[in-house]
ZADREN-949642 format. One record per residue: residue number from 1; residue in one letter; chain; x, y, z of N, C-alpha, C in turn. Coordinates in nm, 2 decimals. Layout:
<pts>
 kolro marfi minu    n_u    n_v    n_w   ca_u   ca_v   ca_w    c_u    c_v    c_w
   NUM     A    A      X      Y      Z      X      Y      Z      X      Y      Z
...
</pts>
This chain:
<pts>
 kolro marfi minu    n_u    n_v    n_w   ca_u   ca_v   ca_w    c_u    c_v    c_w
     1     X    A   0.08  -0.13   0.00   0.00  -0.01   0.00   0.09   0.13   0.00
     2     X    A   0.06   0.22  -0.08   0.15   0.35  -0.10   0.12   0.43   0.04
     3     X    A   0.22   0.51   0.05   0.21   0.61   0.17   0.08   0.70   0.15
     4     X    A   0.06   0.74   0.03  -0.05   0.84   0.02  -0.18   0.78   0.06
     5     X    A  -0.20   0.65   0.01  -0.33   0.57   0.05  -0.33   0.55   0.20
     6     X    A  -0.23   0.53   0.26  -0.23   0.50   0.41  -0.27   0.62   0.49
     7     X    A  -0.21   0.73   0.44  -0.24   0.86   0.50  -0.38   0.90   0.48
     8     X    A  -0.45   0.87   0.37  -0.58   0.90   0.34  -0.68   0.82   0.42
     9     X    A  -0.64   0.70   0.44  -0.72   0.60   0.52  -0.72   0.66   0.66
    10     X    A  -0.60   0.70   0.71  -0.57   0.74   0.84  -0.66   0.87   0.87
    11     X    A  -0.66   0.96   0.76  -0.73   1.09   0.77  -0.88   1.06   0.81
    12     X    A  -0.93   0.96   0.73  -1.08   0.93   0.75  -1.10   0.87   0.89
    13     X    A  -1.01   0.80   0.94  -1.03   0.75   1.08  -1.03   0.86   1.18
    14     X    A  -0.92   0.96   1.16  -0.93   1.06   1.25  -1.05   1.15   1.27
    15     X    A  -1.12   1.16   1.15  -1.24   1.24   1.13  -1.36   1.18   1.20
    16     X    A  -1.36   1.05   1.22  -1.47   0.98   1.29  -1.49   1.03   1.42
    17     X    A  -1.61   1.06   1.48  -1.64   1.10   1.61  -1.63   1.25   1.62
    18     X    A  -1.59   1.32   1.52  -1.59   1.47   1.53  -1.68   1.54   1.43
    19     X    A  -1.78   1.47   1.40  -1.88   1.52   1.30  -1.93   1.64   1.33
    20     X    A  -1.98   1.66   1.46  -2.05   1.78   1.51  -1.95   1.90   1.50
    21     X    A  -1.83   1.88   1.55  -1.73   2.00   1.55  -1.69   2.03   1.41
    22     X    A  -1.69   1.94   1.31  -1.66   1.97   1.18  -1.77   2.05   1.12
    23     X    A  -1.89   2.02   1.14  -2.00   2.08   1.08  -2.01   2.23   1.14
    24     X    A  -1.98   2.25   1.26  -1.98   2.37   1.33  -1.87   2.47   1.27
    25     X    A  -1.76   2.42   1.25  -1.64   2.49   1.20  -1.67   2.55   1.05
    26     X    A  -1.73   2.45   0.97  -1.76   2.50   0.83  -1.88   2.59   0.83
    27     X    A  -1.98   2.57   0.92  -2.08   2.67   0.92  -2.04   2.81   0.96
    28     X    A  -1.95   2.81   1.06  -1.90   2.94   1.09  -1.82   3.00   0.98
    29     X    A  -1.74   2.93   0.91  -1.68   2.97   0.79  -1.77   3.02   0.68
    30     X    A  -1.87   2.95   0.66  -1.96   2.99   0.57  -2.04   3.13   0.60
    31     X    A  -2.07   3.13   0.73  -2.13   3.26   0.78  -2.04   3.38   0.77
    32     X    A  -1.91   3.36   0.78  -1.82   3.47   0.77  -1.81   3.51   0.62
    33     X    A  -1.81   3.41   0.52  -1.80   3.44   0.39  -1.92   3.52   0.35
    34     X    A  -2.04   3.47   0.39  -2.18   3.54   0.35  -2.17   3.68   0.41
    35     X    A  -2.12   3.70   0.54  -2.12   3.82   0.61  -2.03   3.92   0.53
    36     X    A  -1.92   3.89   0.48  -1.84   3.99   0.40  -1.91   4.03   0.26
    37     X    A  -1.98   3.92   0.20  -2.04   3.95   0.07  -2.16   4.05   0.10
    38     X    A  -2.23   4.03   0.21  -2.34   4.12   0.25  -2.29   4.25   0.28
    39     X    A  -2.18   4.26   0.36  -2.12   4.38   0.39  -2.09   4.47   0.26
    40     X    A  -2.03   4.42   0.16  -1.99   4.47   0.03  -2.12   4.51  -0.05
    41     X    A  -2.21   4.41  -0.04  -2.33   4.46  -0.11  -2.41   4.58  -0.05
    42     X    A  -2.42   4.57   0.09  -2.49   4.69   0.15  -2.42   4.83   0.14
    43     X    A  -2.28   4.82   0.13  -2.20   4.94   0.12  -2.22   5.00  -0.02
    44     X    A  -2.24   4.91  -0.13  -2.28   4.95  -0.26  -2.42   5.03  -0.27
    45     X    A  -2.51   4.94  -0.20  -2.64   5.00  -0.19  -2.65   5.13  -0.13
    46     X    A  -2.58   5.14  -0.01  -2.59   5.27   0.06  -2.54   5.39  -0.02
    47     X    A  -2.42   5.36  -0.09  -2.36   5.47  -0.17  -2.41   5.48  -0.31
    48     X    A  -2.50   5.39  -0.35  -2.55   5.40  -0.48  -2.46   5.37  -0.59
    49     X    A  -2.35   5.31  -0.56  -2.25   5.28  -0.66  -2.28   5.14  -0.73
    50     X    A  -2.28   5.15  -0.86  -2.30   5.02  -0.94  -2.18   4.95  -0.98
    51     X    A  -2.17   4.82  -0.97  -2.05   4.74  -1.01  -2.02   4.75  -1.14
    52     X    A  -2.12   4.76  -1.24  -2.11   4.76  -1.38  -2.17   4.88  -1.43
    53     X    A  -2.11   4.93  -1.54  -2.17   5.06  -1.60  -2.21   5.03  -1.74
    54     X    A  -2.34   5.07  -1.78  -2.39   5.06  -1.91  -2.37   5.18  -1.99
    55     X    A  -2.23   5.19  -2.04  -2.20   5.31  -2.11  -2.27   5.32  -2.25
    56     X    A  -2.31   5.22  -2.30  -2.37   5.21  -2.43  -2.53   5.24  -2.42
    57     X    A  -2.58   5.25  -2.30  -2.72   5.26  -2.28  -2.81   5.15  -2.33
    58     X    A  -2.77   5.03  -2.32  -2.84   4.92  -2.37  -2.87   4.83  -2.25
    59     X    A  -2.99   4.87  -2.18  -3.01   4.79  -2.05  -3.06   4.63  -2.08
    60     X    A  -3.09   4.61  -2.20  -3.12   4.46  -2.23  -3.00   4.39  -2.28
    61     X    A  -2.88   4.45  -2.29  -2.76   4.37  -2.32  -2.66   4.41  -2.23
    62     X    A  -2.63   4.32  -2.14  -2.53   4.34  -2.03  -2.39   4.30  -2.07
    63     X    A  -2.38   4.23  -2.18  -2.24   4.19  -2.23  -2.16   4.31  -2.27
    64     X    A  -2.21   4.43  -2.30  -2.13   4.54  -2.34  -2.10   4.64  -2.22
    65     X    A  -2.15   4.59  -2.09  -2.12   4.67  -1.98  -1.98   4.66  -1.94
    66     X    A  -1.92   4.76  -1.88  -1.79   4.76  -1.82  -1.78   4.77  -1.67
    67     X    A  -1.67   4.72  -1.62  -1.66   4.72  -1.47  -1.64   4.87  -1.42
    68     X    A  -1.71   4.91  -1.33  -1.69   5.04  -1.26  -1.56   5.05  -1.19
    69     X    A  -1.47   5.14  -1.23  -1.35   5.15  -1.17  -1.32   5.30  -1.10
    70     X    A  -1.43   5.35  -1.07  -1.43   5.47  -1.00  -1.36   5.47  -0.86
    71     X    A  -1.30   5.59  -0.81  -1.24   5.59  -0.69  -1.32   5.53  -0.57
    72     X    A  -1.45   5.57  -0.58  -1.54   5.52  -0.47  -1.56   5.38  -0.48
    73     X    A  -1.58   5.32  -0.60  -1.58   5.18  -0.61  -1.47   5.10  -0.57
    74     X    A  -1.35   5.15  -0.61  -1.22   5.09  -0.57  -1.20   5.10  -0.42
    75     X    A  -1.24   5.21  -0.35  -1.23   5.23  -0.21  -1.30   5.13  -0.12
    76     X    A  -1.42   5.10  -0.17  -1.51   5.01  -0.11  -1.46   4.87  -0.12
    77     X    A  -1.42   4.83  -0.25  -1.38   4.70  -0.29  -1.25   4.66  -0.21
    78     X    A  -1.15   4.76  -0.22  -1.03   4.72  -0.14  -1.04   4.74   0.01
    79     X    A  -1.12   4.82   0.05  -1.15   4.83   0.19  -1.20   4.70   0.25
    80     X    A  -1.30   4.64   0.18  -1.35   4.51   0.22  -1.25   4.40   0.20
    81     X    A  -1.17   4.41   0.10  -1.06   4.31   0.08  -0.95   4.31   0.19
    82     X    A  -0.93   4.43   0.23  -0.83   4.45   0.35  -0.89   4.39   0.48
    83     X    A  -1.02   4.42   0.50  -1.08   4.37   0.63  -1.09   4.22   0.61
    84     X    A  -1.11   4.17   0.50  -1.12   4.02   0.47  -0.99   3.96   0.51
    85     X    A  -0.88   4.02   0.46  -0.75   3.97   0.49  -0.71   3.96   0.63
    86     X    A  -0.75   4.08   0.70  -0.72   4.08   0.85  -0.80   3.99   0.92
    87     X    A  -0.92   3.95   0.88  -1.01   3.85   0.96  -0.98   3.71   0.92
    88     X    A  -0.96   3.69   0.79  -0.95   3.56   0.75  -0.82   3.50   0.77
    89     X    A  -0.71   3.58   0.78  -0.57   3.52   0.80  -0.57   3.44   0.92
    90     X    A  -0.60   3.50   1.05  -0.60   3.42   1.17  -0.71   3.31   1.17
    91     X    A  -0.81   3.33   1.10  -0.92   3.23   1.09  -0.88   3.11   1.02
    92     X    A  -0.81   3.13   0.91  -0.78   3.01   0.83  -0.66   2.94   0.91
    93     X    A  -0.56   3.01   0.97  -0.46   2.95   1.05  -0.52   2.86   1.16
    94     X    A  -0.62   2.92   1.23  -0.70   2.86   1.33  -0.77   2.72   1.29
    95     X    A  -0.82   2.72   1.16  -0.87   2.62   1.09  -0.77   2.50   1.07
    96     X    A  -0.66   2.54   1.02  -0.54   2.44   1.01  -0.51   2.38   1.14
    97     X    A  -0.50   2.47   1.25  -0.46   2.41   1.38  -0.57   2.31   1.42
    98     X    A  -0.70   2.34   1.40  -0.81   2.26   1.43  -0.79   2.11   1.38
    99     X    A  -0.75   2.11   1.25  -0.73   1.97   1.19  -0.59   1.92   1.23
   100     X    A  -0.50   2.01   1.26  -0.37   1.94   1.30  -0.39   1.89   1.43
   101     X    A  -0.45   1.94   1.53  -0.49   1.88   1.65  -0.56   1.74   1.64
   102     X    A  -0.65   1.75   1.54  -0.73   1.62   1.53  -0.64   1.49   1.49
   103     X    A  -0.55   1.53   1.39  -0.46   1.42   1.34  -0.36   1.37   1.45
   104     X    A  -0.34   1.46   1.55  -0.25   1.41   1.67  -0.32   1.35   1.78
   105     X    A  -0.45   1.33   1.76  -0.53   1.26   1.86  -0.58   1.34   1.97
   106     X    A  -0.58   1.47   1.95  -0.63   1.57   2.05  -0.78   1.59   2.03
   107     X    A  -0.85   1.62   2.13  -1.00   1.64   2.12  -1.02   1.77   2.03
   108     X    A  -1.12   1.75   1.94  -1.16   1.86   1.85  -1.23   1.96   1.93
   109     X    A  -1.19   2.09   1.92  -1.25   2.20   2.00  -1.27   2.31   1.89
   110     X    A  -1.40   2.35   1.87  -1.43   2.46   1.78  -1.36   2.58   1.81
   111     X    A  -1.35   2.61   1.95  -1.28   2.73   1.98  -1.14   2.75   1.92
   112     X    A  -1.08   2.64   1.89  -0.94   2.65   1.84  -0.93   2.74   1.72
   113     X    A  -1.03   2.75   1.63  -1.03   2.83   1.51  -1.01   2.98   1.54
   114     X    A  -1.05   3.02   1.67  -1.02   3.15   1.71  -0.90   3.19   1.78
   115     X    A  -0.81   3.09   1.80  -0.69   3.10   1.88  -0.60   3.22   1.85
   116     X    A  -0.58   3.23   1.70  -0.50   3.32   1.65  -0.55   3.47   1.65
   117     X    A  -0.67   3.50   1.70  -0.72   3.63   1.72  -0.67   3.68   1.86
   118     X    A  -0.60   3.60   1.94  -0.56   3.65   2.07  -0.46   3.77   2.05
   119     X    A  -0.46   3.87   2.15  -0.37   3.98   2.13  -0.22   3.93   2.11
   120     X    A  -0.18   3.83   2.16  -0.04   3.79   2.14  -0.01   3.74   2.02
   121     X    A  -0.11   3.68   1.95  -0.08   3.61   1.81  -0.13   3.69   1.69
   122     X    A  -0.24   3.77   1.71  -0.30   3.84   1.60  -0.21   3.90   1.50
   123     X    A  -0.13   4.00   1.56  -0.05   4.09   1.48   0.07   4.00   1.40
   124     X    A   0.12   3.90   1.48   0.23   3.82   1.43   0.17   3.72   1.31
   125     X    A   0.04   3.68   1.34  -0.03   3.60   1.22  -0.04   3.67   1.10
   126     X    A  -0.08   3.81   1.12  -0.10   3.90   1.01   0.04   3.91   0.93
   127     X    A   0.14   3.95   1.01   0.28   3.97   0.96   0.33   3.84   0.87
   128     X    A   0.29   3.72   0.94   0.33   3.60   0.88   0.26   3.58   0.75
   129     X    A   0.13   3.60   0.75   0.07   3.59   0.61   0.10   3.70   0.50
   130     X    A   0.13   3.82   0.55   0.18   3.91   0.46   0.30   3.87   0.40
   131     X    A   0.39   3.81   0.47   0.52   3.75   0.41   0.48   3.65   0.30
   132     X    A   0.40   3.56   0.34   0.38   3.46   0.24   0.30   3.52   0.12
   133     X    A   0.21   3.61   0.14   0.14   3.66   0.03   0.24   3.74  -0.07
   134     X    A   0.33   3.81   0.00   0.43   3.89  -0.09   0.51   3.80  -0.18
   135     X    A   0.56   3.69  -0.11   0.64   3.59  -0.20   0.56   3.53  -0.31
   136     X    A   0.44   3.49  -0.28   0.34   3.43  -0.38   0.31   3.53  -0.47
   137     X    A   0.29   3.66  -0.45   0.26   3.76  -0.55   0.36   3.77  -0.65
   138     X    A   0.50   3.78  -0.61   0.60   3.79  -0.71   0.62   3.67  -0.79
   139     X    A   0.60   3.55  -0.73   0.61   3.43  -0.81   0.49   3.43  -0.91
   140     X    A   0.37   3.48  -0.87   0.27   3.48  -0.97   0.29   3.57  -1.09
   141     X    A   0.35   3.69  -1.06   0.38   3.78  -1.17   0.49   3.71  -1.27
   142     X    A   0.60   3.65  -1.21   0.70   3.58  -1.30   0.65   3.47  -1.37
   143     X    A   0.56   3.39  -1.31   0.51   3.26  -1.38   0.40   3.30  -1.49
   144     X    A   0.32   3.41  -1.47   0.22   3.44  -1.54   0.24   3.52  -1.66
   145     X    A   0.37   3.56  -1.68   0.41   3.64  -1.80   0.36   3.59  -1.93
   146     X    A   0.37   3.46  -1.96   0.32   3.41  -2.08   0.17   3.43  -2.10
   147     X    A   0.10   3.41  -1.99  -0.05   3.42  -1.99  -0.10   3.57  -2.01
   148     X    A  -0.01   3.65  -1.94  -0.04   3.80  -1.96  -0.02   3.85  -2.09
   149     X    A   0.09   3.81  -2.16   0.13   3.84  -2.29   0.02   3.80  -2.39
   150     X    A  -0.02   3.67  -2.37  -0.12   3.61  -2.46  -0.26   3.68  -2.45
   151     X    A  -0.29   3.74  -2.33  -0.41   3.81  -2.31  -0.40   3.94  -2.38
   152     X    A  -0.28   4.01  -2.38  -0.25   4.12  -2.45  -0.27   4.11  -2.61
   153     X    A  -0.22   3.99  -2.65  -0.23   3.96  -2.79  -0.38   3.94  -2.84
   154     X    A  -0.45   3.87  -2.75  -0.60   3.85  -2.79  -0.66   3.99  -2.79
   155     X    A  -0.64   4.07  -2.70  -0.70   4.21  -2.68  -0.67   4.29  -2.81
   156     X    A  -0.54   4.29  -2.85  -0.49   4.36  -2.96  -0.56   4.31  -3.09
   157     X    A  -0.56   4.19  -3.10  -0.62   4.12  -3.22  -0.78   4.15  -3.24
   158     X    A  -0.84   4.15  -3.12  -0.99   4.17  -3.12  -1.01   4.31  -3.15
   159     X    A  -0.93   4.41  -3.10  -0.96   4.55  -3.14  -0.92   4.59  -3.27
   160     X    A  -0.81   4.52  -3.32  -0.76   4.54  -3.47  -0.87   4.48  -3.57
   161     X    A  -0.95   4.39  -3.52  -1.05   4.33  -3.61  -1.19   4.39  -3.60
   162     X    A  -1.19   4.51  -3.53  -1.32   4.58  -3.53  -1.41   4.52  -3.42
   163     X    A  -1.36   4.44  -3.33  -1.45   4.38  -3.24  -1.52   4.25  -3.27
   164     X    A  -1.46   4.20  -3.38  -1.54   4.08  -3.43  -1.44   3.95  -3.41
   165     X    A  -1.50   3.84  -3.39  -1.43   3.71  -3.37  -1.40   3.65  -3.51
   166     X    A  -1.28   3.59  -3.53  -1.25   3.52  -3.64  -1.16   3.40  -3.60
   167     X    A  -1.11   3.33  -3.69  -1.04   3.21  -3.66  -0.90   3.23  -3.59
   168     X    A  -0.85   3.34  -3.62  -0.71   3.38  -3.57  -0.74   3.42  -3.42
   169     X    A  -0.85   3.49  -3.39  -0.88   3.54  -3.25  -0.92   3.41  -3.17
   170     X    A  -0.99   3.32  -3.22  -1.03   3.21  -3.16  -0.91   3.12  -3.12
   171     X    A  -0.82   3.11  -3.21  -0.69   3.03  -3.19  -0.61   3.10  -3.07
   172     X    A  -0.60   3.24  -3.08  -0.52   3.30  -2.98  -0.59   3.30  -2.82
   173     X    A  -0.74   3.29  -2.84  -0.81   3.28  -2.72  -0.78   3.14  -2.65
   174     X    A  -0.80   3.04  -2.73  -0.77   2.90  -2.68  -0.63   2.88  -2.64
   175     X    A  -0.53   2.95  -2.70  -0.39   2.95  -2.66  -0.38   3.02  -2.52
   176     X    A  -0.45   3.13  -2.51  -0.45   3.21  -2.38  -0.50   3.12  -2.27
   177     X    A  -0.62   3.06  -2.30  -0.68   2.98  -2.19  -0.59   2.86  -2.14
   178     X    A  -0.52   2.80  -2.25  -0.43   2.69  -2.22  -0.31   2.74  -2.13
   179     X    A  -0.26   2.86  -2.17  -0.15   2.92  -2.10  -0.18   2.95  -1.96
   180     X    A  -0.31   3.01  -1.94  -0.36   3.04  -1.80  -0.36   2.90  -1.71
   181     X    A  -0.42   2.80  -1.78  -0.42   2.68  -1.71  -0.29   2.61  -1.66
   182     X    A  -0.19   2.62  -1.76  -0.06   2.57  -1.74   0.02   2.66  -1.63
   183     X    A  -0.01   2.79  -1.65   0.07   2.89  -1.55   0.00   2.87  -1.41
   184     X    A  -0.13   2.84  -1.41  -0.19   2.82  -1.28  -0.14   2.69  -1.21
   185     X    A  -0.12   2.60  -1.29  -0.07   2.46  -1.22   0.08   2.48  -1.18
   186     X    A   0.15   2.56  -1.26   0.29   2.58  -1.23   0.30   2.67  -1.09
   187     X    A   0.21   2.77  -1.09   0.22   2.86  -0.97   0.17   2.77  -0.85
   188     X    A   0.07   2.68  -0.86   0.03   2.61  -0.75   0.15   2.50  -0.70
   189     X    A   0.20   2.45  -0.79   0.32   2.36  -0.76   0.43   2.44  -0.70
   190     X    A   0.47   2.55  -0.73   0.57   2.63  -0.67   0.52   2.68  -0.53
   191     X    A   0.39   2.71  -0.51   0.34   2.76  -0.40   0.36   2.65  -0.28
   192     X    A   0.38   2.52  -0.33   0.38   2.43  -0.22   0.51   2.43  -0.15
   193     X    A   0.61   2.51  -0.19   0.73   2.53  -0.11   0.70   2.59   0.03
   194     X    A   0.58   2.66   0.04   0.54   2.72   0.15   0.43   2.63   0.23
   195     X    A   0.41   2.50   0.18   0.31   2.42   0.24   0.33   2.40   0.39
   196     X    A   0.44   2.38   0.44   0.47   2.35   0.59   0.47   2.48   0.67
   197     X    A   0.47   2.60   0.61   0.49   2.72   0.69   0.38   2.74   0.79
   198     X    A   0.25   2.72   0.75   0.14   2.73   0.85   0.15   2.63   0.96
   199     X    A   0.19   2.50   0.93   0.20   2.41   1.04   0.32   2.43   1.13
   200     X    A   0.43   2.49   1.07   0.54   2.53   1.16   0.52   2.64   1.25
   201     X    A   0.43   2.74   1.21   0.39   2.85   1.27   0.29   2.81   1.38
   202     X    A   0.21   2.71   1.35   0.11   2.67   1.46   0.19   2.60   1.57
   203     X    A   0.30   2.51   1.54   0.36   2.44   1.64   0.44   2.53   1.73
   204     X    A   0.50   2.64   1.68   0.57   2.73   1.76   0.57   2.88   1.70
   205     X    A   0.46   2.94   1.74   0.44   3.09   1.69   0.54   3.18   1.73
   206     X    A   0.62   3.14   1.83   0.74   3.22   1.87   0.86   3.22   1.78
   207     X    A   0.87   3.13   1.69   0.97   3.13   1.59   0.98   3.25   1.50
   208     X    A   1.09   3.30   1.45   1.11   3.39   1.36   1.04   3.36   1.22
   209     X    A   0.97   3.45   1.16   0.90   3.42   1.05   0.99   3.38   0.93
   210     X    A   1.11   3.44   0.92   1.21   3.40   0.82   1.25   3.26   0.84
   211     X    A   1.28   3.21   0.97   1.31   3.08   0.99   1.21   2.98   0.95
   212     X    A   1.08   3.01   0.98   0.97   2.93   0.95   0.97   2.91   0.80
   213     X    A   0.96   3.02   0.72   0.96   3.00   0.57   1.08   2.93   0.52
   214     X    A   1.19   2.96   0.56   1.31   2.89   0.52   1.31   2.75   0.54
   215     X    A   1.26   2.71   0.67   1.24   2.56   0.70   1.15   2.48   0.61
   216     X    A   1.04   2.56   0.58   0.94   2.51   0.49   1.00   2.48   0.34
   217     X    A   1.06   2.58   0.30   1.12   2.57   0.16   1.22   2.46   0.15
   218     X    A   1.31   2.45   0.25   1.40   2.34   0.26   1.33   2.21   0.27
   219     X    A   1.25   2.19   0.35   1.18   2.06   0.38   1.10   2.01   0.26
   220     X    A   1.04   2.11   0.18   0.95   2.08   0.07   1.02   2.06  -0.06
   221     X    A   1.16   2.08  -0.06   1.23   2.08  -0.18   1.21   1.95  -0.25
   222     X    A   1.21   1.83  -0.19   1.20   1.70  -0.24   1.05   1.65  -0.22
   223     X    A   0.97   1.73  -0.17   0.83   1.68  -0.14   0.71   1.74  -0.20
   224     X    A   0.74   1.84  -0.28   0.63   1.92  -0.35   0.55   1.84  -0.44
   225     X    A   0.62   1.74  -0.51   0.56   1.66  -0.60   0.45   1.56  -0.53
   226     X    A   0.49   1.52  -0.42   0.39   1.43  -0.34   0.27   1.49  -0.30
   227     X    A   0.28   1.63  -0.25   0.16   1.70  -0.21   0.09   1.75  -0.32
   228     X    A   0.16   1.77  -0.44   0.08   1.80  -0.56   0.00   1.69  -0.61
   229     X    A   0.05   1.56  -0.59  -0.03   1.44  -0.63  -0.13   1.42  -0.54
   230     X    A  -0.11   1.44  -0.41  -0.22   1.43  -0.31  -0.34   1.50  -0.35
   231     X    A  -0.31   1.64  -0.38  -0.42   1.73  -0.41  -0.51   1.69  -0.52
   232     X    A  -0.44   1.63  -0.63  -0.51   1.59  -0.74  -0.56   1.45  -0.75
   233     X    A  -0.52   1.39  -0.63  -0.59   1.25  -0.60  -0.73   1.26  -0.55
   234     X    A  -0.77   1.39  -0.52  -0.91   1.40  -0.47  -1.00   1.46  -0.58
   235     X    A  -0.97   1.45  -0.70  -1.04   1.51  -0.82  -1.19   1.46  -0.81
   236     X    A  -1.21   1.33  -0.79  -1.35   1.28  -0.79  -1.43   1.34  -0.67
   237     X    A  -1.37   1.36  -0.56  -1.42   1.42  -0.44  -1.46   1.56  -0.48
   238     X    A  -1.37   1.63  -0.55  -1.39   1.77  -0.58  -1.52   1.78  -0.67
   239     X    A  -1.53   1.69  -0.76  -1.65   1.70  -0.85  -1.78   1.67  -0.76
   240     X    A  -1.77   1.59  -0.66  -1.89   1.57  -0.58  -1.93   1.69  -0.50
   241     X    A  -1.85   1.78  -0.49  -1.87   1.91  -0.42  -1.97   2.00  -0.50
   242     X    A  -1.98   1.96  -0.63  -2.09   2.04  -0.71  -2.22   2.01  -0.64
   243     X    A  -2.24   1.92  -0.57  -2.36   1.88  -0.50  -2.38   1.96  -0.37
   244     X    A  -2.28   2.03  -0.34  -2.28   2.12  -0.22  -2.26   2.05  -0.08
   245     X    A  -2.35   1.96  -0.05  -2.36   1.90   0.08  -2.22   1.82   0.10
   246     X    A  -2.16   1.75   0.01  -2.03   1.68   0.04  -1.91   1.78   0.06
   247     X    A  -1.93   1.90   0.04  -1.81   2.00   0.07  -1.75   1.98   0.21
   248     X    A  -1.84   1.97   0.31  -1.80   1.97   0.45  -1.71   1.84   0.47
   249     X    A  -1.75   1.73   0.42  -1.66   1.61   0.43  -1.54   1.61   0.35
   250     X    A  -1.55   1.66   0.22  -1.43   1.66   0.14  -1.33   1.76   0.17
   251     X    A  -1.37   1.88   0.24  -1.28   1.98   0.28  -1.20   1.92   0.40
   252     X    A  -1.28   1.86   0.50  -1.22   1.80   0.61  -1.13   1.69   0.57
   253     X    A  -1.15   1.61   0.47  -1.08   1.49   0.43  -0.94   1.55   0.38
   254     X    A  -0.95   1.64   0.30  -0.83   1.70   0.23  -0.74   1.77   0.33
   255     X    A  -0.80   1.84   0.42  -0.71   1.91   0.53  -0.66   1.82   0.63
   256     X    A  -0.73   1.71   0.66  -0.67   1.61   0.75  -0.55   1.53   0.69
   257     X    A  -0.58   1.50   0.56  -0.46   1.43   0.49  -0.34   1.52   0.48
   258     X    A  -0.37   1.65   0.45  -0.26   1.74   0.44  -0.18   1.75   0.57
   259     X    A  -0.26   1.76   0.68  -0.20   1.77   0.81  -0.12   1.65   0.85
   260     X    A  -0.16   1.54   0.81  -0.08   1.41   0.85   0.05   1.43   0.77
   261     X    A   0.04   1.47   0.65   0.17   1.48   0.56   0.27   1.59   0.63
   262     X    A   0.20   1.70   0.68   0.27   1.80   0.74   0.34   1.75   0.88
   263     X    A   0.27   1.67   0.94   0.33   1.63   1.07   0.45   1.54   1.04
   264     X    A   0.44   1.45   0.93   0.55   1.35   0.89   0.67   1.44   0.85
   265     X    A   0.64   1.54   0.76   0.76   1.62   0.72   0.82   1.71   0.82
   266     X    A   0.75   1.76   0.91   0.81   1.84   1.02   0.89   1.75   1.12
   267     X    A   0.84   1.62   1.13   0.91   1.53   1.22   1.04   1.49   1.15
   268     X    A   1.04   1.47   1.01   1.16   1.44   0.95   1.26   1.55   0.95
   269     X    A   1.20   1.67   0.94   1.30   1.79   0.94   1.36   1.80   1.06
   270     X    A   1.29   1.78   1.19   1.35   1.80   1.32   1.44   1.69   1.34
   271     X    A   1.43   1.57   1.29   1.52   1.46   1.30   1.65   1.49   1.23
   272     X    A   1.63   1.54   1.11   1.75   1.59   1.03   1.83   1.69   1.09
   273     X    A   1.76   1.79   1.15   1.82   1.89   1.22   1.91   1.84   1.35
   274     X    A   1.84   1.75   1.42   1.91   1.68   1.53   2.03   1.61   1.49
   275     X    A   2.03   1.55   1.38   2.14   1.47   1.32   2.25   1.56   1.29
   276     X    A   2.22   1.67   1.23   2.32   1.77   1.18   2.39   1.83   1.31
   277     X    A   2.30   1.86   1.41   2.36   1.92   1.53   2.46   1.81   1.60
   278     X    A   2.42   1.69   1.60   2.50   1.58   1.66   2.64   1.57   1.59
   279     X    A   2.62   1.57   1.45   2.75   1.57   1.37   2.84   1.68   1.39
   280     X    A   2.78   1.80   1.43   2.86   1.92   1.44   2.94   1.90   1.58
   281     X    A   2.86   1.85   1.68   2.92   1.83   1.81   3.03   1.73   1.81
   282     X    A   3.01   1.62   1.73   3.10   1.52   1.72   3.24   1.57   1.67
   283     X    A   3.22   1.66   1.56   3.34   1.71   1.50   3.42   1.80   1.59
   284     X    A   3.35   1.87   1.68   3.41   1.96   1.77   3.47   1.89   1.90
   285     X    A   3.44   1.76   1.91   3.50   1.69   2.03   3.64   1.65   1.99
</pts>
């Protein structure tokens, strides 16, 4: 039996007996999601700002509408996004800790998801997440250059052709979509270098952020492919999420499996670090 299969079986076993807590966690997450969407909606309603502008005055044809990029629109959108980041960063870290505790045999506690809102951990969690975000942002720009150039090519061809589709534009559009898919997969694979960062932060929030990220990058150097395969081994389960109700189980199943992998890799990294320290001591004797 492969390691991946063993881990997925173990993940299911750990989830048994925690159904109530799991449902509570995902209901709270859904409520937060809905809350932010309602907040943005009400702000637009109060200010009278429209998301899309009908510049051609064709109320029956929404395809020619353009996105409203007025300062007021951007202020509300980015304001909500900043609030989202500040709230969801510690919230998501708390959810990861919730599942990390479960796979270690600890009792599942819903209050765990709020742990990183504490005065001692909140600001450091935000700082930690900003560090990860900045790194991923620059990786995204570098990796998506081909997709960006293809989009510009499609736009240029479309405008040059008077706004009409032809075989050339269709080809360029398909090429663009293919590049977006490939670049997205490459970015996802590269992002796995930070896979362990959340778990290392959870284990010891007192560590320096730079050390946490460096440890994750080194530990994942030879393990990104395995986590990549793990994520795509749930494809059938992802499709079941279209039915909505299986989402709770599938999300819990994936996070539990990822947590078991993280625990294994962290233990391996600690063992390797101990071996290296022992070797240094032996050399100095």
